[in-house]
N, C-alpha and C positions, 0 to 999 in steps of 0.2 A: 701493419700486420705483425702480430706477435710471433715470437720464435716458434711457439707450439703450433699456431695456426699455419705457419709456413711449413713446418714439418709434416703436418697432416695433408696439406696441399701436395707436397712432394710425394707422399705415400699414395695419395689418390692417383696422381699421374703415373706412378710406377705400376699400380694395380691395373689401370686402364691399358697400359702398354702390354702387360702380361696377358690380359684378356684379348686385346687386338692380335697379338702374336699367336695365341691359341686358335682363334677363329681363322686366321689365314692358314695355319697349318692343317686345319680340319675341314676347310671349305669343300674340297673335292669329295670327301666322305659324306658330308651333309647332302650335297647334290645327288650323289649316288643313292643315298637312303630315300630321298624324295622320289627319285625315279622308280625305285622298288615299289613304293606305295602307289604311285600313279599308274603303274602297269596293271593294277588290280581293279577291275571295273565294278567297284563297290557301290552300286546303286541300291539303296535299301528297299526291301519289300517286307511286308508282314508275312512271316513264314511259320512253319511248325517248329516246335521244340526239337532239338535244343538250340539250333542256330536260328534264332527268332527273327533276324532281319536278312536271312538269306546266306548262301554259302560264300558269296563274294565278300560280303561285309565281315563274316567270320574270318575269312582268310586275311583281310586287311588288318583286323584287330590282332590276330595272331602274329602277323608280320611286325607290327609296331611293338608288341610286347617282347618279341624275340630280340628286337633292337635294344630295348631297355635292359634285357638280361645280358646281352653281349657287352653292354657298357657298364655292367656291375651293379644294376639296381634290382631291388625286389619288385616282383610283378604279381598281379593277380587278375583273374578274369571273372567279371561279375555276370555270369550266365549269358555270355556273348552279347550283353547289352552295352557294357562299358568295360574297359581295361584300366588298370591302375599301375602306375610306375611310381615307386616311393623313394624319396630321398630326404636329405636334410638331417636336422638334429633331433633331439628328444625333448624339446621344450614343451610347455603346456599348450601353446597355441599351434594352429595348423593352417596351412594355405593350400587351396586347390587351384590348379591351372588346367582349364578345360579346353578341349578341342574335339574334333570328330574326323573320322576317316571315311564316312559315307559321303557320297557326292550326288549332285543332281544328274539326270540323264544327259548324255553327250549332246543330243539333238543333232540337227543337220547342218551342213555347210562348212565344216571344218576344212581349213587348208592343211593343217598338220594332224597327225594321228591323235585322237582324243585320249587314248589310254597308253600314251608313251610320253615321257618327259623329254621334249626336244629343246636343246639349247640353241638359241639364236642370239648371238651377241651377248648382251648382259641380261637376257631374259630366259626363263623357262616357259615352255608352252605345253599344256596338257590339262585334262580335267582334274582339278583338285590342287594344282600348284599354288593357287591362292586360297581356295575354299575347300578343304582346310588342311590338306595333307602337308603342304609346305610349312605352314605355321606349327603343326604338330611336331614335325621333325626339328624345327628351330627351337621349340620349347625343350624338347628332349636334349638337344645339344647345349642349351643353357644350363640344364641340370648337370650334364656331363662335364662342361667346362668348370663349374663350381667344384665338382667332385675331384676332377683330375688336378686342378690347381690347389686343392686343399683349402678352399675358402670356407669360412665358418657360416653355417646357418643355424640360428638358435630357435628353430621351430621345425615341425614336420612339414614337408611339402609333398603333395601328391599330384602327379600329372594324371588327369582322368580323361580318357579318350572314349568318346561315344560312337555309336554305330547307326543312329537313327535321327540325327539332328535335322535332316532335310525333310523328314516325313512326320513331324509333330513332336519330336523330343521326348517320346515315351521312355527312352533310355535314361535320361536325366531324372524324370519323374520316378522311375523305378529305384534309382540310387537314393533319392531323397526319402522315399518311403521305406527302404529296406537297409540303407547303409549308414555309415558314419560320415556325414558331410562335414568338410572342413569349416573352420571358423570364418574364414574370409576366402571368397572364390573369385578368381580372375579368369575371364573367358578370352582366350587368344583367337578371336574370330570377329574382329571389329577393326576400327581405325584407331590410330593414336591421336591424342594422348589417352585420356580416360573417358569412356562412354558410361555415364552414370545413370542413364535412363533409356528406355526403349518404348516406342509407341505400342499401343494395343493392336491386336490383329484380329480381324474378322474374315473368315472364309465362308463362302456360301455359293450354291449353284442357283442361277436364274433358269427357270424352266418355262419354255414358251407353250402356248396352246398347241394342240395337235396340228401338224402341217400336212396330214395325210392327203394323198391324191394330187398334190401339186407337182411342180417341176423338180423340187429339191430331193435328191436321193442320198446325199451325204454332206456332212459338214465336219471339218477336222482342223484344229489349230492347237498349238502349244503342247508341251510335254510335261510341265510341272507348274504348280500354282504360284511358285515364287519366281517365275520367269516371264517377262514380257515376250509374247510369241513373235518369232521372227519369220514364220511362214504360216499361211492359212490356205485352205482349199475348200471349194464348194463343188459338189458333183450334181449336175442337172440332167434331167431326162431330155434327150435331144429330139427335136423335130425341125421341119424346114423353117418355121417361123422363128424359132430360137436361133437357127443358123444365120438368118439374116440379121438379127439383133446383135449377135456376137460381134459384128463389125464395129459396133459403137464402143467396144471396150478399149481402154488405153493400152499402151505397150507395157505398162506395169503389171498386167495380168497375162499369164501364160495359159493358152488354151490347148487342151489335149483331148483328142477323141478317145473314148473307151470303146473297144471293139466288142465287148460282151453284149448280147442281145438285151433289149429293154425288158421291163417287167410286165408290160401290158401288150396285148395284141396290136400290131402295127407300129410299135416303138422302133425307132431307128438306132437305139443304143443310148449312149450317154456322153457327156462332155465334162471334163474336169477343169476347173478354173483355179489357178494358183497365183498367189501374190506374196511378195516378200516385204518385210519391214526391217527394222533394226532392233534386234533383241537386247535385253538387259535385265538387271535384277529388279524384281517387282518392288522392292523397298526403296529403290533409287531410280525411278523410271524416267527422270528428266534426260533428254537426249535420245531415248528410245522411240521407235515408231511401231505401234501395234499393227501387225500384219492383218489382223481381223478387220480393222477399220479400213485399211488400204483396199482389201478385197471387196468388202461389202459396199463401200462407197462407190466403187466402180460398177459393181453389179446392179445396184439400185439405180444409178444414173442411167445405165443402159436399158433399164426396164425389162430385165430378164425374169422377174418373179411375178407371180400372180398377187392379187391384192392382199390375201391373208399372209402369205409368205413375206411379202414386202413389208407389211406392218411389223411382223415379228423381228425380221432382220434389220429393219431401220432402227428399232430400239436397241438392239445389240450393237449396231454400228455406232450409235450415239454414245453408249456407255464406253466403248473402246476408243472414241475420238479424242478424249482428254484423260488426264490422270487425277482430276480433282473431285470426282464423284458428283459433279453438278447434275449430270443427266439422271442420277438416282436421288437427288434431293438431299444429299448427305455432306455436301462441301462444308468444311469448318476448319478452324485453326486455333492454336493457343500460343502464348508467348514462350512457353517452355520448349515445346517440340515442333512448332510450325504447323504446316497444312496437312490435312488428311490427304492420302493418296489412294487411288482405286485403280486396279488393273484388271481388265478382262483377260484372264490368263489361259484358259483352256476352253476351246469350242468343240462341240460334238453334236451328233444327231442320234438320239436314243428313242426307239419305238415311235418314230415320227415326230418327236419333240426336239426342238433345238435347245441345247444347254450351254450356258456360259458360266464358267467358274470365276468367281470374284476373289481378288486378294486385296484387302482393304487395310491400310495402316492408319490407325486412329490417333489423334493427339492424346497425350497422356491424361489430360483432364476431361476428355470427352466421356459421356455416359454411353456405354455400348448398347444398353437397352433402348435408349432414345434413338440411336442411329439405326438399330434393327427395325424399330417401328416405322421410321421414315423409309427405310429400304423396302419393307413389306408393302407399304402404301404405294410407293412408286411402282413397284413391280406389278401390283394388282391393277393399277391404273392402265397398264399396257397389256393386261391379260396374262401376265406371268405369275408364277409362284416361286417360293424359295424352298430350297432343300439342302440337306447336308450342312447345316449351319454349325460353325465352330467359332468360339470366341476365346481369345487369349488376352488377358488383361495386360496393360502396360506395367512397367516396373520402374522404380526410381529409388536411389539411395542418396544419402547425404553427401553432396559433392565436396563438403569441407571436412569430412571425417579424416582423422590423421592418416589412416592407411591409404585413402584415396589421394590425399595431397602428396604423400610420399611417392606414389606411382607417378603422378602427374609431374611433380618437380624433378624426378629422376629423368623422365623423358626429356623435359625441357633442358636440363643440364647437359645430358649426353648429346642431344641434337642441336643445342644452341638456339632454341626457340622460346617463345613466351605464350604458348597455347593454353587454353583453359578447357576443363572438362565439358563434355557436350552430350546431347541427346540425339538419338537417331531413329530412323524408321525401320531399320533391320531388326530381325528377331534372332537372338542367340540363346544359348543355355542360361544366360543371366536372368531371363524372365521366369525360369523354372527353379532357380536356386535361392537359398537365403543368403543375404549379404553378398551380392555379386555385382561385379562391374566388367565391362568389356575393356580390354587393354591391348590394342594393336592386333596384328602387326601391320595393318594397312597404312600405306603412305602413298602420296601421289606419284605416278609414274607416267611418262610420255610413251604410250605404246605406238604412237604414229611412226616411230623409227622402225617398226617391224614391217611396215608396208602392207598391213592386213586390210581386208575389206572393211568398210565402215561398220561400226558396231561390234567388231571382233576384238578379242583381247581382254574382255571384262569378265568379272565374276558371273557365273551362270550363263555366259554366252559362249559362242564358238571361239576356239583358239584362246581359251583362258590363259592369261600370261602373268608371270610373277617376275618382278625386278629382282635380280640376284643381289645387287648392292643394297636395295631396301631391306631384303630379308636378312642379310648379314648385319646391317645396322640394327634391325629389330632384335636379333640374337643378342647383341651387346646390351641393348636396352633391357632385355629380360634378365640378363645376368646382373646388371647393376641394380635393377629394381628389386630382385630377390634379396640381394645383399642389403639394400636400404630398408627392407621390411624387418630386419633384425631390430631396428629401433622400435617398431610397433610391437614386435613379439616380447620385448623386454619392458614395455610400458605397463 
């Protein structure tokens, strides 16, 4: 090793020590700022101007911009769609780091309060601690660390915080159409190291033939399209024959009499059947159990439905039984991004028709038009139609681009790993932005130490949990990666 190389290595070690010391000194502040954001129930809704995604999302955006101002940064509010925190230097190139403060609905079954950041050992628990309020604060602290330590950035950096990521990303689309989008965009809403591509996304509603006049009075499951439902319920008109057949149901189904009178003369009221599964993120459904399948499988086996209802719900049950789309004739895969996933996410009964919302993550090389045609044919073969179809194309950048390699190599150096860039099924702002990649902060964490019920502790699930050591490690990675991008900025 040359003398110069040895000096550089010593300087790098000294720099990392300064960064480590700064992070330790500001850890409690970071956790308090996360708690502030988590306390705001910012579930996005389409709303009237000027707070286009609802008052809670506007409040969360204002709160994070206030933090940016407190720590000495310039901020701006893009019509309550996105907020911007500006830092860095005045170079010709610019970098955007994207995140969001809207969250999915809390859902049911939480052990801890969903809109309170509760510390349990080395974890935070609360809606948004992982997705994506915790990461938003970590990125802000990376910018703060660089600023307070006087470390040079030779490019402009913008932290861009959205308010509608979970409901279609119209906020990012608005910025692209009306704003000055940075040259290179990093989305801090993924896993490490670099996610250089995302699968395509198809959302659609399957609609059954009319079920009018039968036993089914209600069908309800799921709270959002990107969540594997953890609970499902079916409400049936009660009579003595049904009462006898209910005895065939397994213990996995809870039976509750509804005291309200029936809708027809002579009705004895109704009964509500409820079953639980294991919720999870629709992009990563492995390990989840769809509650719709659990419930309908039991109901059909017990013979509680008439022929027409049974036919419709048997098809719905088959769709929800697996996550490969085989029941719809759309199973496929490619070498780049793996297998298609398909989740029956939201169940409902509307005007006597059963509806099932589908969340389909397609391989990057798959042709969405071909998949939709197969989907329509399969649905028609069971008497169903498609409605509310939305298609988002997959995205991919060059995984060997210099800026991508700088991010990936920095993560590996800081964490002592040898990981390569990857493609995932999750959908982030990267699919809406030019020249964008996902980059952390997700890393594996053993949530079993929390003693939570099965399926809890994950993104989009009950008791969403964030490892504090992982988030602090990610904060350091972000600081080092932003510094490494000086090389790209000067090239």
